[in-house]
Each structure stands twice: as structure tokens, then as C-alpha cells.
N, C-alpha and C positions, 0 to 999 in steps of 0.2 A: 837601272832602278828609281824611281822617286825618294825623295826626299824624308816623306811616310814613313816609306816600308823598315822593315827588320831587316838589320847590318848582319845577321846572323844566326843564327838554332840558341834560340835561350833569352838572345836578347833584342833589347829593344829600347831606343834612347839611348844606348851604351852603359845603361844597367843590366844586371843581374836579378832574374830573376829567382825567390826563392822557393823552391816547392811546397806545395802546399803540407801541412802537418799529419801524418795518418790518423784515419776517426781510429777515437780507443774503441774498446769490445765496451756495448753495454751492459751495462748489471743492472738486473729485475732487484725489484726493491728490495727482496729478502734477503739478498744477499750482500748490497746496501747497507744494509739495518747491521744485519749478522757481524758486519764489520766496525759500524761505527760503537757496536757494542764490547766489542775486545780494545778499543782505544782510551772506550768513556769508564771500564768499568760496572757496569751496572747494564741489567737486564733490558735491552733494550729490543730481543727477535720479534719479529711479525710473526703474528699468527695466520697463516695463509688456510687454517683450515673453515670450516661454513661458521658464522657468526653464532656463539651461547648465547644464550638469557641469562645474566648475572643474577643469583640469587643470594642477597646480602644477607638473609637470616634461615638457616634452616631449621634452627630450632622448634620444639615443641612448644607446645602452650603450658602444656605439666612444668617442661623442664627448668622453660623460663619463670616459671611462679616458684617452681625450688631455687634457684640460683637467689632471687629478689628477697624471698624469702630471709636468708640470711641479714640483709640492711636495716638500720634503724630506723624508725619513721621520718626524720629530718632528712637521712639519701633519699630514701622513698618520694618524699615528696622532688625534692630533685629530677630525678629520675621520671615520675610522670609528665614531666615538661620535654622529653625528647620525642616521645611521635604519642597516636592516638593508642596504637596495639600496647605501648607500656602504660599509661595511662590508667586503661581497664586494669592491667595485671594488679598495680597499685592498689586501685580502688576495690578489688578483690581481697587484696593483702590487709588491709588497712579495715578494712569489717573484720578482722580476726584479732582476737588479744593477746595473741602471742606479740605483734613484732610492737609493741606500744607497752611491753615490760620496760623500755630505757629510753629516754627523751633528751635529745642536745637541744638546746634553744639559745638564741639570740634573740636581742634587744631587751630594752626592760621588762623587768620579771612578769609586772600585771598584765602587758599586754600579748608575753610569750603564754602566762598561764589561760590565758584568757582564751585564749585560740587555739592551743592545743585540747583545752577543753573541748572545746566546742567541735574539733576535728575528730579527737577520739569519741563522742558521744557513748556509746553503750559502754565501753571496751575502757572506760575514765578509770575505772575499778583493776584495772590488768595493772597500773603505770606504778613501779617497785624504784627505780630511777630517773633522778632532775638531774642534769648538767648544763649550766649556762654559766660563761665568762662573760667577762666586764659588762655585764649587766647592772642594769640603774636598778636599785633594790631599795623598797620601800617597807612601810607596816602593812599598807593596803595590799601591797605584791606577796607578802610573806601569809599575809591572812585569807588570800587569795588560793595560794596553794597547798597548803592546810587543810582546808576546807574542797579542793576542789579534789587532789589525789590524795586521798586518806589512807592510802594502803602503800605510803614511800615510805620504805625501807635503807636508799643509797640518797644521799640528797648533797649535792656539791656546787655549790654558789659563790665562784674565785674570781680573784684581780677586782672586786668592786669594790669601788672607793666610799659609797653610797651607802654600805651595808655597818649596822650597828648591833647594838647591843639592842634597842626595840623594835627595830626587824628582826631580828633572832628570836627574839622570846614565841612570838606565835607557833615557830616550827617547831621549837623544846620540848613548848605543853601543850599541842595539839595532835602533833603525831606521833600517833602511839605503839605505830612500830616502828619509828624510826631507830635505825644503830649504825651510823657509820655518816658524819659532817666532814666535808671536808669545806677551808675557807679560806685555803692558801693565798696567800697577798692582798686580803681584805684591811687595810691600813687602821681602821678603825673602827674595828670591832674588839667590841668586851665581851666578857660573859654576862648574862642580866645579875642583878641583884639577888640571891637566894632568899631574903625576906618576899619579893614579889610574887620568883617561880614558887614558893614553897605554899603562900596564897591559893596560886591559880594547880598547884601538879598532888595539893591533899597529900595523902599517904601515897600517891602513883610513882613510881621513879621511871623514867624513859628506859628502855632496853637499849642507851649507844653504849657501844663497843669500841665505834673507833672515833678520834677525833684528828683532825689536822689543822693547826694554825698557825702553820709556816707561815713567818714575815706579816705575826698579824702584831703590829709594833704597839699598839694601846692596849693589849691582854695584861694584865696587874696581879700582883698577889691578890688578892683581894677576889678578882673573877675568875682565877683561879681554882681559891677555893671554894667558891661558888661551886663552881666547874664539877668538882668534886665530890659537892655535897649532891648536885643533880646527878650524876653518872657513876652508881657505885658497882656497876657490871662493864666500868671501861677496863680498858686491855691495851688498848695500842692510842697512846696519845707522841705528839710532836709540838714542840712551841718551839722551832728552829728560829731561833733572829727574832725573841719576846726577849727585848732589851729587856724592861721592865718590870720581869720574875725574875728573883733572888733565893735564897734560900728562906726565906720568912712563908713562900707560897710551895718551892718544892716538899718543906716538913710534913705538909700535911700527907702528900701521897699518898703513904701505906697505910695512913689513917684508914680512907675510903677505897683504896681498890687493890688489888693484886691486878697489877701492870705486867705486860707482855714484855710493853719495849716501846721504851724514852728516849726522848731528841730534847735534850736542851741546848746544844751547841749557837754558840752565839750568846747565848746568855750568858755576860762575862757576872753578874753576883751571881753566880752559884759557884759557892767555895767548897772548902771539903768537910763543912759541916752541912751543908748537901749532901751530900755522900753519905756520911755516917747514919741519916737518917732513909736515903734510899736505901740500904743496904738490909733495912729490915724487910724490903719485897722478897727476899732472900733466892729461894732457888727459882721464885714462878718466874724471875725479869730473866728474858734469855738477847735482848739487843738494848743493848746502851748506848749514847753520842752523848759526850762533855765534849764534843771538837770546839779550841779557841775559848773555853773556860779557864781563863787565865790564872786564876787563882786556885787549880787542882791540883793539888800535889801529891805526894807519894803516902803519904800519911790516910788521905779520904780513899787512892786507888786502892792500897792496902788490902782497908777495911772493907771495901766493896766484893773485892777477890773473895775475901774468907767467906763473907755472908753468901753473894748469890755466885752460888758454883756454879752452877748451871749457863752461864753465857754463853751464847753462841756470836755474839758480836760486840766490839767492845771502840769504839773511836775515841780514841785521844790525842788527834793532830790537833798541834797547837799550844799544848798544856806544858810549856817550857820548864815548869819545877818540875816534871815527872821524869825521872831516873831509875835505874836500875833496880832501885829498892823496891820501887812501884809496880816496873814490870816483871822481875820476882817477884812479889806476891799476885800478879796475873797470872805464869806459870806455874805457880806449885796450887792455884786456887780455882782455877778456872779452865783445867786440864781438856774442857772440851771443846775449847774455844775454835771456830772456823773460820774469822776474819777479824784484821786486827791494825790499827791502823796509830802507826806511832811515831805519823811525819811531825818533824820539826821538835823534837823531843830529845831531851839530853841522856838516852840507853846509848850506853855503850858496846862493846865487846864481851865481856862479862855479862851482862847481861842479855845480850843478846843469845850468850851461847847455854844459858840456862832456861831461856826461854825454848827455843829448840828442841833440845830435850825431854823439856816439862808438857809441848804442846803438838804431837808428833803431828795429830789428823789438821795441822793448820790448809787453809786451800788460797787464802787473801793473807800478804801483808805488806802493807807502805810503809816505808822509810824514808821518805822521804824528806830529804833537809836535817838528815840528822847526822852532825858531822863528826860524830865520835866512832860513828864506826865503822869498821875495818872489812879486808879480806877474812879473816879471822873469823867471824861473826858470822859472815854470810856464809863460809863454809859448814857452820855448823848446823846453821838453816837449810841446805840444800840437803845435807849428808840426812841429816834424822826428819824432818819433812820433805820426803818424797813426792807426798802427791797435791803439793804446793802449784797453782795455777795461777796464782799473778800476783806479783811481786814488782812493786815500785822502788828504784834506787837513786831518783833525779836527786842533783846535786846532792850529791855524797862523795866521797873520797874510792870507793871503791874501785880496786883495778879490773884490768881485764880477770884478771888468778880469780877474784870471786865470782865475775859473769863464767865464764867456764864451769868454776862447777857448779850452778846453779841450771849452765844448760847438761851437762854429765850428770845430776844425778836426778833433776827436778824433768821430765823430757816435754811434757804438757803445758811448762809454766812460762807465761807472756810474761815476761821483763822491758818496764817500762825507767828507761834511763836517755840520761844528758849527755854521754860520752861517746865523740861521734868516732871513736875509737874500735868500740866494737863490734863483733861482728862474727 
């Protein structure tokens, strides 16, 4: 045997050959993908059937028109860019007056008014609401709005640093159907002078019922007085954080308007003397906020509670001089109260117990930061006010006993607290 031959079975050159590995069973594509889908946790199963044509849109034109008809004009303009079919739908919808009732615009007011007027065409008389945020407002823009959209009833120009009394004046005098004005966050706006408005309005008075001047820090007592002269139909007035408003302006409110809702929260110049005058509103007043008016005390609140006995909402949060006497007057005088905020006041157990007995219909009660209350007062609230749905006891010395009493008697109450031991 030659040296190059194998010396034995399975041996070549003195080394043992490994047998080749057995062939793996052939897996079909469907089985392979099925196994992957189990491992990866999402559907990757193969579809071995005949190819199907995808139908992305099976809705009829009539149904699409019905769906799109619920959108505002500004949303319809965006939808028209999706495809040609939707563009045709939007063109048909914007030819009707209904979508033009509410307009939300962006950019400078004058440019937005010009574009909206051109786009609306014959439907311009259908516009009832105009809303713009952080827009540049000029006198020319206000005049254009008043001239183009004469039937406006709701106007909201919020967070505009360029809005002032001169730009506001044409809107007040020329929009004869205006009922709702929202100027929230316009720091430079004040109401135009009454002498100028009187010469333009003559004997007519605008039918304005709602004015929101929240965070309009330039509003003064003189501006408030001019506002009251201008709007005898006013029912809702919000002056939150109008820090220049004092008793001198507030005292004129009952002389001109029968307000239903008023907020002077964070107006630190409003004191008990202002509440004495506001009490003349009588049973017409349903909502009042004097939150963080630090000079309001038991005396002013007691007078108000006796005269405004139909109050449904009262916010006295942060009135540090308000104690049990004022809370007792609220309970005995305003038995129809539904929501009350006494956060950071000097109310104690005794005042809370009287309040609970006199106001069994309370739905919302806030006692955040009231350091003089305890479990006994909270148990009285839970027992007598069983319809309570919201309670705030954050930063109070209430223990688990008071918490469990509320849970026992007020089944639907949501309790806000800061004690991790409550469960």
C-alpha cells in the first residue's frame, strides 16, 4: 500500500473526519414568518391568498361632506391640502354659510381680516365669531374687522401686546351686535374714554353681555367706569389680576349693571368697602371671586353674604383676614352655595361645622392651607354634605380619621391631599 493511501476506514493522513451535519428540514416561507411573529410579538403572518387591491377610502362623497362639515374654516383650509378629492369637498363646503360662523385666524389682524373676507365672498355676513391669539392689532385692522364682518357677536383677541384703547374703540362703536369680548392677556389695553365713546354712540348702547379682561394690567378705575357706562347689559365681568382696579372703580358696578358673575381675584386694591358696594347687586349675583384680595375680611364677606343670598360660587382663597365669623355668615346667608374655596384662610373647626350644617348642597370645597381645621370639622362636612364631589385638603393637619370619614359618607368625592399615608 502506498504512503498516500488511507490507512483505515474513515482515516486519512492519521486524522478522523467528522460526518457532515444532517440537512435541516426545509421550512416554508409561511411557517418561517409564523414562527417570527410569535417571537417578535406583532403580526407578520404571510398572506398566501391571491393579491388584493388596497382600498384606502371606501366612504362616499356624501359621507365625507357630512364629516368635514363639522370642522371650522381654518381646519378645512388645512384639510384641502391633503388631496384633490378633499380639496373639492372643501371648495363645496366653503361655498355654504354654515362653516363661516366661526373663524380662527393667525397673523396680523389686518392681513387675516383681508384674507378671510376675500375667501368668504358672499358668505361674509355669516361670520359670527372671530378668534385670534398673539396677533398684531392696529387701528386699521380693527376698522377693517368692523367694516367687513358687521354681524360679529363674539370677538376674542387674546395675548396681544399691541392691543390698546385706540384699537379697541372701533370694535365697540361699529359692531352693533357684539355681545362677547375676550381680551385675556392684553397687557396694554384699557377701555376707551367715555367722552369719546359717547360722541360716537349717541343714544345707542352696545348689547355686550360678557367681557373678560383677565391679565389686562393696564385697566384702571377710570377705564372700568367707562366700561360700565358703555355696557348697561353686562352680566359677566372678569377682572382677574387687573392690579390697578380698586374700590373706587368697583363701587360703580351696581349703579350700571346687574352682574351675574364677577371676578376681581388678585386685585389687591379691593377691600371690604368694595364688597359693601358689591352687596347692592343682591340676589342677581351668582358667582364671585375675591381670591387673594388680602384686605377682604369677615366684615365685608358677612355683608355680601346677607344681601347676595343666591350665590352659587364663592372664591375667597388667600383672604387671610377671613375667619369663622365670615364663614358662618356665608353658611347662614348663602344656603344655595355649590362651590366654595376657603384656602389659606383662618377658618377653624367651629366655622367648618356651621358651614356643613347650613350648606348641605355643597359640591366642591377647597380648604388647602387651612391650618386650623381638623378631623372633627371634616367629619361634619362629610356627614352633612353627602353630595360632595371634590375636596381639597392639601397642606392641612387632617389625619386618616377625617379622610376615611369623607370616603365613608361621600362615595363619589375626589379628594386632593398631600399625605402619602392616606389610602
